[in-house]
C-alpha positions as CSV (number, residue, x, y, z in Angstrom):
1,M,3.0,21.5,15.0
2,M,5.2,22.3,12.2
3,A,8.2,21.5,14.4
4,L,7.0,18.0,15.2
5,L,6.1,17.1,11.4
6,E,9.5,18.6,10.3
7,D,11.0,16.5,12.2
8,L,9.1,13.3,11.5
9,S,9.7,14.6,7.8
10,S,13.4,14.2,8.6
11,K,13.2,10.8,10.0
12,A,10.9,10.0,7.0
13,K,13.4,11.4,4.9
14,A,16.3,9.2,6.3
15,K,14.3,6.0,5.8
16,F,13.1,6.8,2.5
17,P,10.4,3.6,2.3
18,R,8.6,2.6,-0.5
19,I,4.8,4.0,0.4
20,L,2.3,2.6,-1.7
21,L,-0.8,5.3,-2.7
22,P,-2.5,2.5,-4.7
23,E,-6.1,5.2,-5.3
24,S,-4.2,7.2,-8.2
25,S,-7.6,7.9,-9.7
26,D,-7.9,10.5,-7.3
27,S,-6.5,13.8,-7.6
28,R,-5.7,14.7,-4.2
29,V,-3.7,11.6,-4.0
30,L,-2.2,12.5,-7.1
31,E,-1.0,16.3,-5.7
32,A,0.3,14.6,-2.4
33,A,2.3,12.3,-4.1
34,Q,3.8,15.2,-6.2
35,I,4.8,16.8,-3.1
36,L,5.5,13.7,-1.0
37,S,8.4,12.5,-4.3
38,S,9.5,16.5,-4.9
39,Q,10.5,16.8,-1.0
40,K,11.8,13.6,-1.2
41,I,9.9,12.4,1.9
42,A,9.3,8.7,1.1
43,Q,9.8,6.5,-2.4
44,I,6.0,7.0,-3.5
45,V,4.4,4.2,-5.8
46,L,1.3,4.7,-7.5
47,F,-0.6,2.0,-9.5
48,D,-0.6,2.7,-12.9
49,I,-4.4,1.8,-14.6
50,N,-4.3,4.5,-17.4
51,S,-0.5,5.5,-17.7
52,D,-1.1,9.0,-18.4
53,H,-0.3,10.3,-15.3
54,S,3.4,11.8,-16.3
55,L,4.3,12.6,-13.1
56,G,7.8,10.8,-13.1
57,I,6.5,8.8,-10.3
58,E,6.7,5.1,-9.9
59,T,4.1,2.9,-10.8
60,I,2.6,-0.9,-10.4
61,N,0.6,-2.2,-13.2
62,R,-2.4,-4.0,-12.1
63,E,-3.3,-5.1,-15.2
64,N,0.4,-7.2,-15.8
65,E,-0.5,-10.7,-16.6
66,D,2.4,-12.4,-14.7
67,L,2.3,-10.0,-11.9
68,K,-1.3,-10.6,-11.4
69,A,-0.3,-14.4,-11.1
70,K,2.0,-13.9,-9.2
71,Y,0.1,-11.8,-6.3
72,A,-2.7,-14.2,-6.9
73,Q,-0.3,-17.1,-6.0
74,T,0.5,-15.2,-3.0
75,L,-2.7,-14.5,-1.8
76,F,-3.9,-18.2,-2.8
77,E,-1.0,-19.0,-0.1
78,I,-2.5,-16.4,2.6
79,R,-5.8,-17.9,2.6
80,K,-6.2,-21.5,1.1
81,H,-6.7,-22.5,4.7
82,K,-10.2,-20.2,4.6
83,G,-11.0,-22.1,1.5
84,V,-9.6,-19.4,-1.2
85,T,-9.1,-21.4,-4.6
86,L,-6.2,-19.9,-7.1
87,E,-8.9,-18.8,-8.8
88,I,-10.7,-17.1,-6.1
89,A,-7.7,-15.3,-5.7
90,L,-7.0,-14.4,-8.9
91,E,-10.6,-13.0,-9.0
92,M,-9.9,-11.1,-5.3
93,I,-6.8,-9.5,-6.9
94,S,-9.0,-7.2,-9.2
95,N,-9.4,-5.0,-5.8
96,P,-7.0,-2.3,-5.5
97,T,-6.9,-2.3,-2.2
98,V,-6.3,-6.3,-1.6
99,F,-3.5,-6.1,-4.8
100,A,-2.2,-3.1,-2.3
101,M,-1.7,-5.6,0.8
102,I,-0.2,-8.4,-1.2
103,A,2.4,-5.6,-2.9
104,L,2.8,-5.0,1.3
105,H,3.1,-8.6,2.3
106,R,5.5,-9.7,-0.8
107,G,7.6,-6.7,0.1
108,D,7.6,-5.5,-2.7
109,V,6.7,-1.7,-1.1
110,D,7.0,-1.0,2.4
111,G,3.9,0.6,3.5
112,V,0.5,1.6,1.9
113,V,-1.4,4.4,2.6
114,T,-5.4,4.2,1.3
115,G,-9.2,5.4,2.2
116,A,-9.6,8.6,0.1
117,I,-12.1,6.7,-1.8
118,T,-12.0,3.3,-0.4
119,P,-14.3,2.6,2.6
120,S,-12.7,2.3,6.2
121,Q,-14.1,-1.3,6.5
122,E,-12.6,-2.7,3.4
123,V,-9.2,-1.2,4.5
124,L,-9.2,-2.6,7.6
125,S,-10.5,-5.8,7.1
126,N,-8.0,-6.6,4.1
127,A,-5.2,-5.5,6.1
128,L,-6.1,-8.2,8.4
129,R,-6.9,-10.6,6.6
130,I,-3.6,-10.2,4.5
131,I,-1.3,-8.3,6.8
132,G,-2.2,-9.5,10.1
133,V,-1.3,-8.5,13.5
134,S,2.3,-7.7,14.5
135,K,4.0,-10.2,16.6
136,G,3.0,-10.5,20.2
137,S,-0.7,-8.8,19.2
138,K,-3.8,-10.1,19.5
139,L,-5.6,-6.7,18.3
140,V,-4.8,-3.5,15.9
141,S,-5.9,-0.6,17.3
142,S,-5.5,3.0,17.0
143,L,-4.5,6.7,17.6
144,F,-4.7,10.2,17.1
145,L,-1.0,12.3,17.5
146,M,-2.4,16.1,18.6
147,A,-0.3,18.9,18.0
148,F,-1.2,22.1,19.9
149,D,0.0,25.7,19.0
150,Q,1.6,28.2,20.8
151,N,-1.8,29.5,22.7
152,H,-2.6,25.9,23.9
153,K,0.6,24.2,24.6
154,M,0.1,24.5,28.7
155,Y,0.4,20.6,28.6
156,G,2.8,20.0,26.4
157,E,3.0,20.7,22.4
158,N,2.1,17.3,21.5
159,M,-0.1,14.3,22.6
160,I,-1.2,10.6,22.0
161,F,-4.6,9.9,22.4
162,S,-5.3,5.9,22.1
163,D,-8.0,4.2,21.0
164,C,-10.0,6.7,19.4
165,A,-11.2,4.9,16.2
166,M,-10.9,1.1,16.8
167,N,-12.5,-1.0,19.8
168,I,-15.8,0.2,21.3
169,N,-15.2,-1.1,24.4
170,P,-11.8,-3.3,25.1
171,N,-11.7,-5.3,28.2
172,S,-8.7,-5.1,30.9
173,E,-6.1,-7.5,28.6
174,E,-7.2,-5.1,25.3
175,L,-6.6,-2.1,26.9
176,V,-2.9,-3.1,27.7
177,E,-2.6,-4.1,24.1
178,I,-3.5,-0.6,23.1
179,A,-1.7,0.8,25.9
180,Q,1.8,-1.1,25.1
181,S,1.1,0.0,21.6
182,A,0.6,3.6,22.1
183,Y,4.2,3.9,24.5
184,E,5.8,2.4,21.3
185,A,4.2,5.0,19.3
186,A,5.3,7.5,21.6
187,K,8.8,6.7,21.6
188,L,8.4,6.8,17.9
189,F,6.9,10.0,17.5
190,L,7.6,12.4,20.5
191,K,10.3,14.1,21.6
192,E,9.9,13.7,24.8
193,E,9.9,10.5,27.5
194,P,6.2,8.4,27.1
195,K,4.1,9.7,30.6
196,M,1.1,7.4,30.4
197,A,-2.5,7.9,32.1
198,M,-4.8,5.0,32.4
199,L,-8.3,7.5,32.2
200,S,-11.3,6.8,34.5
201,F,-14.3,8.7,35.7
202,S,-12.9,7.9,39.1
203,T,-8.9,9.0,40.8
204,N,-7.7,6.4,43.2
205,Q,-10.6,4.3,43.1
206,S,-12.6,6.7,44.9
207,A,-16.0,5.2,43.7
208,N,-16.5,1.2,43.0
209,H,-17.5,-0.3,39.3
210,S,-16.5,-2.8,37.1
211,E,-15.4,0.0,34.7
212,I,-13.1,1.1,37.0
213,D,-11.6,-2.0,38.2
214,K,-10.8,-2.7,34.4
215,V,-8.9,0.4,34.4
216,K,-7.3,-0.5,37.8
217,D,-6.4,-4.3,36.5
218,A,-5.0,-3.0,32.8
219,T,-2.9,-0.4,35.1
220,D,-1.4,-3.0,37.3
221,N,-0.7,-5.6,34.5
222,L,0.4,-2.9,32.4
223,K,3.0,-1.6,34.9
224,S,4.2,-5.5,35.3
225,K,4.3,-5.4,32.0
226,L,6.3,-1.8,31.5
227,A,9.0,-1.9,34.3
228,G,10.6,1.3,34.4
229,A,7.7,3.3,32.8
230,Q,6.0,6.6,33.8
231,I,2.5,5.0,34.0
232,I,-0.5,6.3,36.4
233,G,-3.9,4.3,36.6
234,N,-7.4,4.9,37.3
235,I,-7.2,8.4,37.0
236,Q,-9.3,11.7,36.0
237,L,-7.8,14.0,32.9
238,D,-7.3,16.5,35.6
239,A,-5.5,15.0,38.3
240,A,-3.3,13.5,34.8
241,L,-2.8,16.8,33.5
242,D,-2.3,19.2,36.5
243,N,-0.1,18.3,39.4
244,E,-2.2,20.0,42.2
245,V,-4.9,18.0,41.3
246,L,-3.3,14.9,41.6
247,K,-2.2,16.3,45.3
248,I,-5.2,16.2,46.5
249,K,-6.8,13.8,45.1
250,Y,-3.7,11.0,44.9
251,P,-1.2,12.5,47.3
252,E,0.1,8.9,47.5
253,A,1.1,9.2,43.6
254,S,4.9,9.4,42.5
255,F,3.5,10.3,39.1
256,I,4.7,14.1,37.4
257,P,2.0,15.5,35.4
258,P,1.3,16.3,32.5
259,A,0.9,12.8,31.2
260,N,1.5,13.0,27.2
261,V,-0.1,9.8,26.2
262,L,-3.7,9.3,27.1
263,I,-5.3,5.7,27.3
264,F,-9.3,6.2,27.2
265,P,-11.7,3.7,28.8
266,N,-13.8,3.1,25.6
267,L,-14.1,4.4,22.2
268,D,-17.0,6.7,23.3
269,A,-15.1,8.8,25.7
270,A,-11.9,8.9,23.3
271,N,-13.8,9.7,20.5
272,I,-15.3,12.2,21.6
273,G,-12.6,13.2,23.9
274,Y,-10.3,13.9,20.7
275,K,-12.9,16.2,18.6
276,L,-13.4,17.9,21.6
277,V,-10.1,18.8,22.4
278,Q,-9.3,19.7,18.1
279,R,-12.6,21.6,18.0
280,F,-12.3,23.5,20.9
281,S,-8.4,24.3,20.7
282,G,-7.9,24.1,17.6
283,A,-5.7,20.9,17.6
284,K,-4.3,19.6,14.6
285,A,-5.6,15.4,15.1
286,I,-3.5,13.7,12.6
287,G,-4.8,9.8,12.5
288,P,-6.2,7.8,12.8
289,I,-2.6,6.1,13.0
290,L,-3.6,2.0,12.8
291,Q,-1.2,-0.2,15.4
292,G,-0.6,-3.6,16.0
293,L,-0.5,-4.3,12.4
294,A,2.8,-6.6,10.9
295,K,3.4,-4.0,8.5
296,P,2.3,-0.3,8.3
297,V,-1.2,0.4,6.8
298,N,-2.9,3.4,7.0
299,D,-6.6,4.8,6.5
300,L,-7.3,7.8,5.3
301,S,-10.8,9.7,5.8
302,R,-12.9,10.0,2.9
303,G,-12.9,13.7,3.1
304,C,-9.0,14.2,3.8
305,S,-7.1,17.3,2.2
306,V,-4.1,16.9,0.5
307,D,-2.1,17.7,3.4
308,E,-3.9,15.2,5.4
309,I,-2.8,12.5,3.0
310,V,0.8,14.1,3.0
311,N,1.3,13.9,7.0
312,T,0.1,10.1,6.9
313,V,2.4,8.9,4.7
314,V,5.0,10.7,7.2
315,I,3.6,9.1,9.5
316,T,3.6,5.7,7.9
317,A,7.2,6.2,7.0
318,N,8.2,6.9,10.5
319,Q,6.3,3.6,11.1
320,C,8.5,1.3,8.7
321,S,11.5,-0.3,9.8
């Protein structure tokens, strides 16, 4: 775990992007901001509401009338087709999450990490409305970076699980998009080449069911889009990880386990799966990390620790271009 985070921290320092932590009234956020600034992992920006932080960290004053007018104008331009007037826009930017997304949209910061005291729905809906999906994407999905200790790395030290937090029952096309985003994330975060498994309750169509057809179609489509990538589909977890099992269940497969990117067929399987692994193996689960947005935004859990905030900023910094 430490090796992975050290590597990602070094990459973040080299990029040194401006990351906004809008929840500057929260003591955990302030503590994380101090750690990140002192280690020079990113240029941390806070919202300055009461001007008494004295942390030596850059702040944006949300009460500045000129800035409010500029941001309201930007929001009006983005949302006028939805009936938002300049007056409504001015009212909307009094919400710190909206203000943060406008700062990101305008390029005043490079990434946003929030959610310690803000509901996920508010973070995600404003990110979608203001930042939108990236070029070529149709949906936003999520992944967890799973890091294993010395006693549990029989299938590798680091893996990606997706989609564990966003899309409840993706169809075949949506599974392809989730997998493509996870593939790009694997290239960004993992040292090893991505080896992707499209998981199912069946291996090599050993049963007939529409859910199996969904995964098979997604796998075929994905292979055509990511020519040359190591992909195996319609596969059970054991066969995706263990070469002996794969030889028995799918002897003609050229894929060599273990996979390091696991794409789950639905949110039930993915959410239960990552939590099972986390609880039983003590794996560190970093996330959910959002993928598919035009600019980096990540949502914290409201029960997050200072370490989790720091780790999420490290990940977000790596997502910045």
